[in-house]
N, CA, C and O atoms as CSV, one atom per row, in Angstrom:
chain,resi,resn,atom,element,x,y,z
A,1,MET,N,N,129.795,85.462,94.434
A,1,MET,CA,C,128.875,85.702,95.531
A,1,MET,C,C,127.789,86.653,95.043
A,1,MET,O,O,128.093,87.754,94.584
A,2,SER,N,N,126.527,86.242,95.138
A,2,SER,CA,C,125.435,87.097,94.684
A,2,SER,C,C,125.007,88.048,95.795
A,2,SER,O,O,125.039,87.714,96.979
A,3,GLN,N,N,124.619,89.208,95.383
A,3,GLN,CA,C,124.178,90.224,96.327
A,3,GLN,C,C,122.654,90.163,96.411
A,3,GLN,O,O,121.978,90.146,95.382
A,4,THR,N,N,122.107,90.131,97.627
A,4,THR,CA,C,120.662,90.073,97.793
A,4,THR,C,C,120.071,91.474,97.723
A,4,THR,O,O,120.724,92.458,98.069
A,5,ALA,N,N,118.826,91.546,97.270
A,5,ALA,CA,C,118.130,92.829,97.178
A,5,ALA,C,C,117.879,93.359,98.586
A,5,ALA,O,O,117.698,92.582,99.523
A,6,PRO,N,N,117.868,94.672,98.733
A,6,PRO,CA,C,117.560,95.243,100.052
A,6,PRO,C,C,116.146,94.857,100.480
A,6,PRO,O,O,115.293,94.567,99.642
A,7,THR,N,N,115.911,94.856,101.767
A,7,THR,CA,C,114.605,94.498,102.308
A,7,THR,C,C,113.589,95.615,102.045
A,7,THR,O,O,113.951,96.742,101.706
A,8,THR,N,N,112.331,95.276,102.207
A,8,THR,CA,C,111.262,96.274,102.085
A,8,THR,C,C,111.520,97.432,103.035
A,8,THR,O,O,111.412,98.595,102.646
A,9,ARG,N,N,111.858,97.119,104.274
A,9,ARG,CA,C,112.114,98.178,105.264
A,9,ARG,C,C,113.288,99.061,104.834
A,9,ARG,O,O,113.209,100.283,104.956
A,10,GLU,N,N,114.355,98.475,104.343
A,10,GLU,CA,C,115.525,99.263,103.933
A,10,GLU,C,C,115.185,100.207,102.785
A,10,GLU,O,O,115.578,101.373,102.809
A,11,VAL,N,N,114.464,99.720,101.786
A,11,VAL,CA,C,114.097,100.562,100.640
A,11,VAL,C,C,113.154,101.667,101.086
A,11,VAL,O,O,113.349,102.832,100.741
A,12,ALA,N,N,112.137,101.305,101.850
A,12,ALA,CA,C,111.161,102.300,102.304
A,12,ALA,C,C,111.819,103.348,103.203
A,12,ALA,O,O,111.527,104.537,103.081
A,13,GLN,N,N,112.693,102.920,104.091
A,13,GLN,CA,C,113.375,103.865,104.976
A,13,GLN,C,C,114.260,104.816,104.177
A,13,GLN,O,O,114.289,106.017,104.445
A,14,ARG,N,N,114.979,104.279,103.199
A,14,ARG,CA,C,115.831,105.118,102.344
A,14,ARG,C,C,114.988,106.148,101.597
A,14,ARG,O,O,115.361,107.319,101.521
A,15,TYR,N,N,113.851,105.716,101.044
A,15,TYR,CA,C,112.942,106.614,100.322
A,15,TYR,C,C,112.460,107.742,101.242
A,15,TYR,O,O,112.520,108.913,100.869
A,16,MET,N,N,111.991,107.395,102.424
A,16,MET,CA,C,111.489,108.412,103.348
A,16,MET,C,C,112.615,109.336,103.810
A,16,MET,O,O,112.410,110.544,103.933
A,17,ASP,N,N,113.796,108.782,104.067
A,17,ASP,CA,C,114.935,109.612,104.486
A,17,ASP,C,C,115.297,110.629,103.404
A,17,ASP,O,O,115.565,111.792,103.705
A,18,LEU,N,N,115.305,110.189,102.145
A,18,LEU,CA,C,115.638,111.102,101.044
A,18,LEU,C,C,114.568,112.176,100.881
A,18,LEU,O,O,114.893,113.344,100.668
A,19,LEU,N,N,113.293,111.792,100.978
A,19,LEU,CA,C,112.221,112.798,100.900
A,19,LEU,C,C,112.380,113.830,102.018
A,19,LEU,O,O,112.265,115.032,101.781
A,20,CYS,N,N,112.642,113.359,103.227
A,20,CYS,CA,C,112.763,114.265,104.371
A,20,CYS,C,C,114.002,115.159,104.278
A,20,CYS,O,O,114.040,116.238,104.868
A,21,ALA,N,N,115.000,114.710,103.543
A,21,ALA,CA,C,116.211,115.525,103.327
A,21,ALA,C,C,116.031,116.496,102.162
A,21,ALA,O,O,116.947,117.255,101.844
A,22,GLY,N,N,114.854,116.481,101.521
A,22,GLY,CA,C,114.607,117.357,100.380
A,22,GLY,C,C,115.289,116.883,99.107
A,22,GLY,O,O,115.394,117.641,98.142
A,23,ARG,N,N,115.750,115.643,99.091
A,23,ARG,CA,C,116.446,115.073,97.928
A,23,ARG,C,C,115.441,114.271,97.096
A,23,ARG,O,O,115.539,113.050,96.976
A,24,PHE,N,N,114.472,114.997,96.525
A,24,PHE,CA,C,113.348,114.366,95.840
A,24,PHE,C,C,113.782,113.566,94.615
A,24,PHE,O,O,113.297,112.453,94.408
A,25,ALA,N,N,114.674,114.104,93.808
A,25,ALA,CA,C,115.138,113.382,92.614
A,25,ALA,C,C,115.798,112.061,93.014
A,25,ALA,O,O,115.576,111.036,92.370
A,26,ASP,N,N,116.604,112.084,94.072
A,26,ASP,CA,C,117.255,110.859,94.541
A,26,ASP,C,C,116.221,109.861,95.060
A,26,ASP,O,O,116.353,108.657,94.839
A,27,ALA,N,N,115.199,110.353,95.745
A,27,ALA,CA,C,114.146,109.462,96.248
A,27,ALA,C,C,113.433,108.778,95.086
A,27,ALA,O,O,113.194,107.571,95.131
A,28,PHE,N,N,113.092,109.539,94.045
A,28,PHE,CA,C,112.368,108.964,92.916
A,28,PHE,C,C,113.255,108.037,92.080
A,28,PHE,O,O,112.744,107.228,91.306
A,29,ASP,N,N,114.568,108.147,92.227
A,29,ASP,CA,C,115.473,107.197,91.563
A,29,ASP,C,C,115.331,105.788,92.132
A,29,ASP,O,O,115.787,104.829,91.510
A,30,LEU,N,N,114.706,105.644,93.305
A,30,LEU,CA,C,114.477,104.329,93.898
A,30,LEU,C,C,113.283,103.605,93.263
A,30,LEU,O,O,113.044,102.431,93.546
A,31,LEU,N,N,112.545,104.303,92.411
A,31,LEU,CA,C,111.399,103.697,91.742
A,31,LEU,C,C,111.859,102.739,90.651
A,31,LEU,O,O,112.895,102.951,90.020
A,32,ALA,N,N,111.079,101.686,90.435
A,32,ALA,CA,C,111.315,100.779,89.308
A,32,ALA,C,C,111.051,101.540,88.011
A,32,ALA,O,O,110.310,102.523,88.005
A,33,ASP,N,N,111.654,101.087,86.918
A,33,ASP,CA,C,111.452,101.750,85.619
A,33,ASP,C,C,109.982,101.921,85.275
A,33,ASP,O,O,109.585,102.959,84.745
A,34,ASP,N,N,109.169,100.908,85.575
A,34,ASP,CA,C,107.747,100.925,85.216
A,34,ASP,C,C,106.834,101.200,86.413
A,34,ASP,O,O,105.674,100.789,86.419
A,35,ALA,N,N,107.355,101.888,87.415
A,35,ALA,CA,C,106.600,102.181,88.632
A,35,ALA,C,C,105.350,103.001,88.325
A,35,ALA,O,O,105.268,103.698,87.315
A,36,THR,N,N,104.378,102.893,89.233
A,36,THR,CA,C,103.200,103.762,89.183
A,36,THR,C,C,103.188,104.622,90.437
A,36,THR,O,O,103.626,104.197,91.505
A,37,TYR,N,N,102.678,105.836,90.287
A,37,TYR,CA,C,102.581,106.781,91.405
A,37,TYR,C,C,101.209,107.420,91.310
A,37,TYR,O,O,100.890,108.089,90.327
A,38,ARG,N,N,100.406,107.213,92.330
A,38,ARG,CA,C,99.039,107.732,92.323
A,38,ARG,C,C,98.863,108.715,93.458
A,38,ARG,O,O,99.138,108.399,94.616
A,39,ILE,N,N,98.402,109.915,93.120
A,39,ILE,CA,C,98.078,110.926,94.115
A,39,ILE,C,C,96.552,110.950,94.219
A,39,ILE,O,O,95.854,111.240,93.248
A,40,ILE,N,N,96.055,110.641,95.407
A,40,ILE,CA,C,94.631,110.512,95.649
A,40,ILE,C,C,93.955,111.886,95.641
A,40,ILE,O,O,94.547,112.879,96.064
A,41,GLY,N,N,92.733,111.932,95.165
A,41,GLY,CA,C,91.927,113.147,95.237
A,41,GLY,C,C,91.431,113.588,93.882
A,41,GLY,O,O,91.516,112.855,92.897
A,42,THR,N,N,90.902,114.818,93.850
A,42,THR,CA,C,90.359,115.389,92.612
A,42,THR,C,C,91.015,116.722,92.275
A,42,THR,O,O,90.452,117.514,91.520
A,43,THR,N,N,92.181,116.975,92.820
A,43,THR,CA,C,92.911,118.208,92.526
A,43,THR,C,C,93.538,118.111,91.135
A,43,THR,O,O,93.581,117.026,90.555
A,44,PRO,N,N,94.020,119.225,90.596
A,44,PRO,CA,C,94.709,119.169,89.303
A,44,PRO,C,C,95.955,118.268,89.303
A,44,PRO,O,O,96.373,117.808,88.241
A,45,VAL,N,N,96.548,118.013,90.465
A,45,VAL,CA,C,97.725,117.137,90.518
A,45,VAL,C,C,97.364,115.698,90.876
A,45,VAL,O,O,98.233,114.827,90.881
A,46,SER,N,N,96.095,115.442,91.174
A,46,SER,CA,C,95.655,114.080,91.497
A,46,SER,C,C,95.589,113.283,90.208
A,46,SER,O,O,94.850,113.623,89.284
A,47,SER,N,N,96.373,112.221,90.163
A,47,SER,CA,C,96.418,111.414,88.945
A,47,SER,C,C,97.207,110.156,89.240
A,47,SER,O,O,97.740,109.976,90.335
A,48,GLU,N,N,97.273,109.288,88.241
A,48,GLU,CA,C,98.169,108.144,88.305
A,48,GLU,C,C,99.180,108.295,87.186
A,48,GLU,O,O,98.815,108.413,86.016
A,49,MET,N,N,100.446,108.290,87.549
A,49,MET,CA,C,101.533,108.393,86.586
A,49,MET,C,C,102.211,107.040,86.474
A,49,MET,O,O,102.263,106.287,87.447
A,50,LYS,N,N,102.726,106.730,85.304
A,50,LYS,CA,C,103.419,105.455,85.102
A,50,LYS,C,C,104.784,105.709,84.475
A,50,LYS,O,O,104.909,106.433,83.487
A,51,GLY,N,N,105.785,105.107,85.061
A,51,GLY,CA,C,107.152,105.218,84.559
A,51,GLY,C,C,107.984,106.154,85.419
A,51,GLY,O,O,107.596,107.295,85.673
A,52,ARG,N,N,109.140,105.655,85.868
A,52,ARG,CA,C,109.999,106.432,86.762
A,52,ARG,C,C,110.336,107.806,86.201
A,52,ARG,O,O,110.272,108.792,86.936
A,53,GLN,N,N,110.693,107.903,84.926
A,53,GLN,CA,C,111.127,109.195,84.408
A,53,GLN,C,C,109.991,110.214,84.386
A,53,GLN,O,O,110.201,111.378,84.728
A,54,LEU,N,N,108.791,109.791,83.988
A,54,LEU,CA,C,107.638,110.698,83.998
A,54,LEU,C,C,107.321,111.140,85.419
A,54,LEU,O,O,107.084,112.322,85.669
A,55,ILE,N,N,107.318,110.197,86.342
A,55,ILE,CA,C,107.030,110.519,87.749
A,55,ILE,C,C,108.066,111.514,88.266
A,55,ILE,O,O,107.720,112.530,88.870
A,56,LYS,N,N,109.316,111.215,88.027
A,56,LYS,CA,C,110.406,112.068,88.508
A,56,LYS,C,C,110.308,113.470,87.905
A,56,LYS,O,O,110.384,114.465,88.625
A,57,ASP,N,N,110.139,113.546,86.579
A,57,ASP,CA,C,110.043,114.855,85.919
A,57,ASP,C,C,108.860,115.662,86.457
A,57,ASP,O,O,108.985,116.858,86.722
A,58,THR,N,N,107.717,115.002,86.614
A,58,THR,CA,C,106.501,115.687,87.056
A,58,THR,C,C,106.629,116.161,88.500
A,58,THR,O,O,106.370,117.326,88.803
A,59,LEU,N,N,107.026,115.261,89.380
A,59,LEU,CA,C,107.021,115.602,90.798
A,59,LEU,C,C,108.191,116.484,91.208
A,59,LEU,O,O,108.020,117.382,92.032
A,60,VAL,N,N,109.367,116.251,90.658
A,60,VAL,CA,C,110.502,117.128,90.977
A,60,VAL,C,C,110.204,118.532,90.458
A,60,VAL,O,O,110.526,119.523,91.114
A,61,GLY,N,N,109.583,118.613,89.273
A,61,GLY,CA,C,109.195,119.918,88.735
A,61,GLY,C,C,108.181,120.622,89.620
A,61,GLY,O,O,108.320,121.813,89.902
A,62,ALA,N,N,107.162,119.893,90.060
A,62,ALA,CA,C,106.133,120.487,90.925
A,62,ALA,C,C,106.723,120.923,92.262
A,62,ALA,O,O,106.438,122.020,92.744
A,63,LEU,N,N,107.540,120.070,92.855
A,63,LEU,CA,C,108.147,120.411,94.144
A,63,LEU,C,C,109.142,121.561,94.001
A,63,LEU,O,O,109.320,122.352,94.927
A,64,GLY,N,N,109.781,121.651,92.854
A,64,GLY,CA,C,110.719,122.746,92.598
A,64,GLY,C,C,110.032,124.095,92.423
A,64,GLY,O,O,110.684,125.137,92.490
A,65,SER,N,N,108.720,124.083,92.199
A,65,SER,CA,C,107.987,125.336,92.022
A,65,SER,C,C,107.602,125.978,93.349
A,65,SER,O,O,107.064,127.085,93.362
A,66,PHE,N,N,107.864,125.311,94.452
A,66,PHE,CA,C,107.534,125.864,95.766
A,66,PHE,C,C,108.396,127.084,96.055
A,66,PHE,O,O,109.598,127.073,95.790
A,67,GLN,N,N,107.791,128.134,96.594
A,67,GLN,CA,C,108.549,129.339,96.951
A,67,GLN,C,C,109.339,129.134,98.238
A,67,GLN,O,O,110.399,129.732,98.424
A,68,GLN,N,N,108.828,128.298,99.115
A,68,GLN,CA,C,109.579,127.853,100.298
A,68,GLN,C,C,109.576,126.343,100.211
A,68,GLN,O,O,108.509,125.732,100.259
A,69,PRO,N,N,110.744,125.717,100.082
A,69,PRO,CA,C,110.798,124.266,99.835
A,69,PRO,C,C,109.995,123.461,100.846
A,69,PRO,O,O,109.933,123.792,102.030
A,70,LEU,N,N,109.384,122.397,100.347
A,70,LEU,CA,C,108.642,121.480,101.186
A,70,LEU,C,C,109.607,120.753,102.114
A,70,LEU,O,O,110.599,120.174,101.671
A,71,GLN,N,N,109.303,120.792,103.405
A,71,GLN,CA,C,110.099,120.086,104.407
A,71,GLN,C,C,109.231,118.993,105.015
A,71,GLN,O,O,108.288,119.271,105.756
A,72,LEU,N,N,109.561,117.754,104.694
A,72,LEU,CA,C,108.812,116.608,105.203
A,72,LEU,C,C,109.441,116.065,106.476
A,72,LEU,O,O,110.648,116.178,106.692
A,73,ARG,N,N,108.592,115.471,107.317
A,73,ARG,CA,C,109.037,114.779,108.523
A,73,ARG,C,C,108.307,113.442,108.578
A,73,ARG,O,O,107.080,113.397,108.494
A,74,CYS,N,N,109.041,112.382,108.716
A,74,CYS,CA,C,108.446,111.043,108.806
A,74,CYS,C,C,108.219,110.719,110.280
A,74,CYS,O,O,109.153,110.726,111.081
A,75,GLN,N,N,106.965,110.437,110.623
A,75,GLN,CA,C,106.652,110.080,112.004
A,75,GLN,C,C,106.749,108.574,112.252
A,75,GLN,O,O,107.118,108.136,113.342
A,76,GLU,N,N,106.411,107.787,111.221
A,76,GLU,CA,C,106.368,106.344,111.438
A,76,GLU,C,C,106.485,105.618,110.110
A,76,GLU,O,O,106.003,106.092,109.081
A,77,LEU,N,N,107.126,104.476,110.149
A,77,LEU,CA,C,107.221,103.597,108.992
A,77,LEU,C,C,106.689,102.234,109.421
A,77,LEU,O,O,107.199,101.615,110.355
A,78,ILE,N,N,105.656,101.783,108.723
A,78,ILE,CA,C,105.013,100.501,109.032
A,78,ILE,C,C,105.311,99.566,107.869
A,78,ILE,O,O,105.081,99.925,106.714
A,79,VAL,N,N,105.819,98.375,108.155
A,79,VAL,CA,C,106.220,97.445,107.104
A,79,VAL,C,C,105.574,96.087,107.342
A,79,VAL,O,O,105.573,95.565,108.457
A,80,GLU,N,N,105.022,95.527,106.266
A,80,GLU,CA,C,104.441,94.184,106.302
A,80,GLU,C,C,104.667,93.559,104.930
A,80,GLU,O,O,104.115,94.026,103.934
A,81,GLY,N,N,105.474,92.509,104.877
A,81,GLY,CA,C,105.741,91.830,103.611
A,81,GLY,C,C,106.393,92.766,102.607
A,81,GLY,O,O,107.427,93.368,102.895
A,82,ASP,N,N,105.784,92.892,101.414
A,82,ASP,CA,C,106.345,93.768,100.373
A,82,ASP,C,C,105.722,95.159,100.391
A,82,ASP,O,O,105.902,95.930,99.448
A,83,ARG,N,N,104.988,95.486,101.459
A,83,ARG,CA,C,104.320,96.779,101.589
A,83,ARG,C,C,104.907,97.574,102.743
A,83,ARG,O,O,105.323,97.023,103.762
A,84,ALA,N,N,104.927,98.897,102.548
A,84,ALA,CA,C,105.334,99.812,103.611
A,84,ALA,C,C,104.452,101.043,103.537
A,84,ALA,O,O,104.036,101.461,102.457
A,85,VAL,N,N,104.175,101.615,104.691
A,85,VAL,CA,C,103.419,102.857,104.771
A,85,VAL,C,C,104.261,103.851,105.552
A,85,VAL,O,O,104.625,103.608,106.703
A,86,GLY,N,N,104.563,104.969,104.917
A,86,GLY,CA,C,105.265,106.053,105.583
A,86,GLY,C,C,104.251,107.098,106.006
A,86,GLY,O,O,103.553,107.659,105.162
A,87,LEU,N,N,104.158,107.367,107.297
A,87,LEU,CA,C,103.286,108.413,107.819
A,87,LEU,C,C,104.150,109.640,108.052
A,87,LEU,O,O,105.160,109.574,108.751
A,88,ALA,N,N,103.751,110.755,107.466
A,88,ALA,CA,C,104.601,111.941,107.490
A,88,ALA,C,C,103.752,113.207,107.562
A,88,ALA,O,O,102.526,113.167,107.456
A,89,SER,N,N,104.431,114.312,107.743
A,89,SER,CA,C,103.819,115.641,107.674
A,89,SER,C,C,104.783,116.535,106.911
A,89,SER,O,O,105.948,116.186,106.720
A,90,GLY,N,N,104.293,117.687,106.476
A,90,GLY,CA,C,105.165,118.583,105.730
A,90,GLY,C,C,104.660,120.005,105.723
A,90,GLY,O,O,103.472,120.269,105.908
A,91,GLU,N,N,105.601,120.925,105.503
A,91,GLU,CA,C,105.287,122.350,105.428
A,91,GLU,C,C,106.169,123.007,104.386
A,91,GLU,O,O,107.270,122.540,104.099
A,92,GLY,N,N,105.680,124.075,103.835
A,92,GLY,CA,C,106.420,124.877,102.874
A,92,GLY,C,C,105.524,126.005,102.405
A,92,GLY,O,O,104.540,126.333,103.069
A,93,ALA,N,N,105.849,126.601,101.272
A,93,ALA,CA,C,104.990,127.606,100.636
A,93,ALA,C,C,104.959,127.263,99.163
A,93,ALA,O,O,105.991,127.211,98.494
A,94,GLY,N,N,103.758,127.031,98.672
A,94,GLY,CA,C,103.581,126.625,97.282
A,94,GLY,C,C,103.854,127.734,96.295
A,94,GLY,O,O,104.249,128.834,96.682
A,95,PRO,N,N,103.645,127.454,95.019
A,95,PRO,CA,C,103.874,128.442,93.972
A,95,PRO,C,C,103.021,129.701,94.151
A,95,PRO,O,O,103.388,130.775,93.672
A,96,SER,N,N,101.889,129.567,94.837
A,96,SER,CA,C,101.007,130.708,95.094
A,96,SER,C,C,101.544,131.594,96.208
A,96,SER,O,O,100.987,132.660,96.468
A,97,ALA,N,N,102.617,131.169,96.869
A,97,ALA,CA,C,103.230,131.817,98.035
A,97,ALA,C,C,102.405,131.615,99.299
A,97,ALA,O,O,102.791,132.084,100.369
A,98,LEU,N,N,101.281,130.927,99.192
A,98,LEU,CA,C,100.469,130.629,100.371
A,98,LEU,C,C,101.082,129.456,101.119
A,98,LEU,O,O,101.709,128.587,100.514
A,99,PRO,N,N,100.902,129.431,102.439
A,99,PRO,CA,C,101.472,128.331,103.221
A,99,PRO,C,C,100.906,126.986,102.779
A,99,PRO,O,O,99.722,126.856,102.468
A,100,TYR,N,N,101.784,125.998,102.761
A,100,TYR,CA,C,101.404,124.627,102.459
A,100,TYR,C,C,101.670,123.824,103.718
A,100,TYR,O,O,102.821,123.618,104.102
A,101,ALA,N,N,100.607,123.373,104.355
A,101,ALA,CA,C,100.747,122.587,105.580
A,101,ALA,C,C,99.986,121.281,105.406
A,101,ALA,O,O,98.767,121.268,105.238
A,102,GLN,N,N,100.725,120.198,105.451
A,102,GLN,CA,C,100.159,118.857,105.367
A,102,GLN,C,C,100.445,118.172,106.698
A,102,GLN,O,O,101.552,117.673,106.903
A,103,PRO,N,N,99.476,118.137,107.602
A,103,PRO,CA,C,99.746,117.481,108.881
A,103,PRO,C,C,99.763,115.960,108.789
A,103,PRO,O,O,100.312,115.290,109.664
A,104,HIS,N,N,99.155,115.404,107.714
A,104,HIS,CA,C,99.052,113.948,107.611
A,104,HIS,C,C,99.217,113.487,106.176
A,104,HIS,O,O,98.308,113.632,105.359
A,105,TYR,N,N,100.374,112.935,105.874
A,105,TYR,CA,C,100.596,112.209,104.618
A,105,TYR,C,C,100.593,110.719,104.953
A,105,TYR,O,O,101.000,110.316,106.043
A,106,ALA,N,N,100.135,109.920,104.019
A,106,ALA,CA,C,100.342,108.474,104.097
A,106,ALA,C,C,100.810,108.050,102.712
A,106,ALA,O,O,100.100,108.241,101.724
A,107,MET,N,N,101.974,107.491,102.646
A,107,MET,CA,C,102.551,107.023,101.386
A,107,MET,C,C,102.635,105.503,101.450
A,107,MET,O,O,103.417,104.946,102.220
A,108,VAL,N,N,101.832,104.849,100.642
A,108,VAL,CA,C,101.764,103.395,100.624
A,108,VAL,C,C,102.671,102.905,99.502
A,108,VAL,O,O,102.435,103.200,98.330
A,109,LEU,N,N,103.698,102.160,99.863
A,109,LEU,CA,C,104.706,101.694,98.914
A,109,LEU,C,C,104.603,100.184,98.730
A,109,LEU,O,O,104.337,99.453,99.684
A,110,ARG,N,N,104.811,99.727,97.515
A,110,ARG,CA,C,104.972,98.294,97.230
A,110,ARG,C,C,106.382,98.118,96.691
A,110,ARG,O,O,106.769,98.769,95.721
A,111,ILE,N,N,107.146,97.241,97.321
A,111,ILE,CA,C,108.550,97.037,96.970
A,111,ILE,C,C,108.677,95.719,96.206
A,111,ILE,O,O,108.140,94.691,96.619
A,112,GLU,N,N,109.401,95.769,95.079
A,112,GLU,CA,C,109.653,94.578,94.260
A,112,GLU,C,C,111.128,94.540,93.890
A,112,GLU,O,O,111.644,95.494,93.308
A,113,ASP,N,N,111.793,93.480,94.211
A,113,ASP,CA,C,113.196,93.294,93.827
A,113,ASP,C,C,114.075,94.490,94.187
A,113,ASP,O,O,114.923,94.910,93.399
A,114,GLY,N,N,113.864,95.027,95.377
A,114,GLY,CA,C,114.699,96.121,95.860
A,114,GLY,C,C,114.369,97.482,95.286
A,114,GLY,O,O,115.110,98.436,95.522
A,115,ARG,N,N,113.275,97.606,94.536
A,115,ARG,CA,C,112.845,98.885,93.943
A,115,ARG,C,C,111.404,99.150,94.365
A,115,ARG,O,O,110.687,98.230,94.757
A,116,ILE,N,N,110.989,100.394,94.284
A,116,ILE,CA,C,109.607,100.761,94.598
A,116,ILE,C,C,108.784,100.582,93.328
A,116,ILE,O,O,108.994,101.276,92.333
A,117,GLY,N,N,107.853,99.649,93.379
A,117,GLY,CA,C,107.012,99.356,92.221
A,117,GLY,C,C,105.796,100.255,92.132
A,117,GLY,O,O,105.311,100.549,91.040
A,118,SER,N,N,105.301,100.693,93.286
A,118,SER,CA,C,104.156,101.616,93.266
A,118,SER,C,C,104.120,102.441,94.536
A,118,SER,O,O,104.579,102.030,95.602
A,119,VAL,N,N,103.544,103.643,94.368
A,119,VAL,CA,C,103.302,104.550,95.485
A,119,VAL,C,C,101.872,105.045,95.340
A,119,VAL,O,O,101.447,105.439,94.254
A,120,VAL,N,N,101.134,105.020,96.445
A,120,VAL,CA,C,99.833,105.684,96.515
A,120,VAL,C,C,99.964,106.694,97.643
A,120,VAL,O,O,100.250,106.333,98.785
A,121,GLU,N,N,99.749,107.983,97.306
A,121,GLU,CA,C,99.959,109.061,98.268
A,121,GLU,C,C,98.625,109.676,98.663
A,121,GLU,O,O,97.858,110.136,97.816
A,122,PHE,N,N,98.362,109.674,99.971
A,122,PHE,CA,C,97.155,110.281,100.535
A,122,PHE,C,C,97.569,111.547,101.268
A,122,PHE,O,O,98.577,111.566,101.974
A,123,MET,N,N,96.770,112.623,101.091
A,123,MET,CA,C,97.082,113.896,101.736
A,123,MET,C,C,95.829,114.744,101.834
A,123,MET,O,O,94.772,114.351,101.340
A,124,ASP,N,N,95.935,115.896,102.463
A,124,ASP,CA,C,94.845,116.863,102.552
A,124,ASP,C,C,94.780,117.616,101.223
A,124,ASP,O,O,95.648,118.435,100.923
A,125,THR,N,N,93.748,117.334,100.435
A,125,THR,CA,C,93.653,117.931,99.103
A,125,THR,C,C,93.279,119.411,99.154
A,125,THR,O,O,93.573,120.143,98.208
A,126,VAL,N,N,92.642,119.872,100.229
A,126,VAL,CA,C,92.346,121.306,100.356
A,126,VAL,C,C,93.652,122.086,100.472
A,126,VAL,O,O,93.779,123.164,99.891
A,127,ALA,N,N,94.613,121.563,101.205
A,127,ALA,CA,C,95.918,122.225,101.321
A,127,ALA,C,C,96.598,122.321,99.955
A,127,ALA,O,O,97.242,123.326,99.652
A,128,VAL,N,N,96.459,121.289,99.137
A,128,VAL,CA,C,97.020,121.310,97.781
A,128,VAL,C,C,96.351,122.406,96.957
A,128,VAL,O,O,97.034,123.209,96.322
A,129,GLU,N,N,95.031,122.442,96.966
A,129,GLU,CA,C,94.285,123.447,96.185
A,129,GLU,C,C,94.672,124.870,96.600
A,129,GLU,O,O,94.817,125.750,95.753
A,130,THR,N,N,94.836,125.088,97.902
A,130,THR,CA,C,95.156,126.430,98.398
A,130,THR,C,C,96.589,126.838,98.042
A,130,THR,O,O,96.799,127.860,97.388
A,131,ALA,N,N,97.559,126.053,98.466
A,131,ALA,CA,C,98.960,126.455,98.323
A,131,ALA,C,C,99.471,126.360,96.897
A,131,ALA,O,O,100.298,127.173,96.485
A,132,LEU,N,N,98.999,125.387,96.138
A,132,LEU,CA,C,99.520,125.216,94.783
A,132,LEU,C,C,98.727,126.004,93.747
A,132,LEU,O,O,99.278,126.424,92.729
A,133,PHE,N,N,97.424,126.209,94.005
A,133,PHE,CA,C,96.584,126.824,92.979
A,133,PHE,C,C,95.853,128.071,93.460
A,133,PHE,O,O,95.094,128.662,92.692
A,134,GLY,N,N,96.062,128.493,94.722
A,134,GLY,CA,C,95.450,129.707,95.225
A,134,GLY,C,C,93.942,129.628,95.390
A,134,GLY,O,O,93.268,130.657,95.446
A,135,LYS,N,N,93.408,128.418,95.467
A,135,LYS,CA,C,91.965,128.234,95.630
A,135,LYS,C,C,91.637,128.046,97.108
A,135,LYS,O,O,92.421,127.469,97.863
A,136,PHE,N,N,90.473,128.539,97.507
A,136,PHE,CA,C,90.053,128.431,98.898
A,136,PHE,C,C,88.716,127.742,98.974
A,136,PHE,O,O,87.865,127.918,98.103
A,137,LEU,N,N,88.531,126.956,100.015
A,137,LEU,CA,C,87.252,126.332,100.307
A,137,LEU,C,C,86.406,127.356,101.031
A,137,LEU,O,O,86.807,127.850,102.085
A,138,VAL,N,N,85.247,127.686,100.490
A,138,VAL,CA,C,84.384,128.673,101.114
A,138,VAL,C,C,83.029,128.044,101.414
A,138,VAL,O,O,82.550,127.163,100.701
A,139,ALA,N,N,82.430,128.533,102.502
A,139,ALA,CA,C,81.094,128.039,102.881
A,139,ALA,C,C,80.081,128.510,101.841
A,139,ALA,O,O,80.142,129.648,101.375
A,140,GLY,N,N,79.152,127.630,101.485
A,140,GLY,CA,C,78.167,127.967,100.458
A,140,GLY,C,C,76.848,128.378,101.007
A,140,GLY,O,O,75.932,128.687,100.245
């Protein structure tokens, strides 16, 4: 008897549940070996990473540098075909000890054969610059 791959909704829900539980390494284990992860913006952490191990090492390391752990909350999961969008918010204190408040995350996932093939993460990049790097947006 062959086992069928989990549905897009099941994989995406598991990923969001693990992120919200603070189990970041376990969440990134759901990525395909050759997954891509893109963080939108022009911050020092905005980039496209390729490969589950690189993504996991980079992001678990960055999240582990928070002085107050990031606590995510998923408000909605939207699924269509092999795509899912997790709408979430989060709070914590970054390495700078400044508050990190993300009222709106959007994580766009593409699911392939029961694994996450790609993630594109949208967030407030000013919050990243402030909490992670101690930079402030000032009027010119």
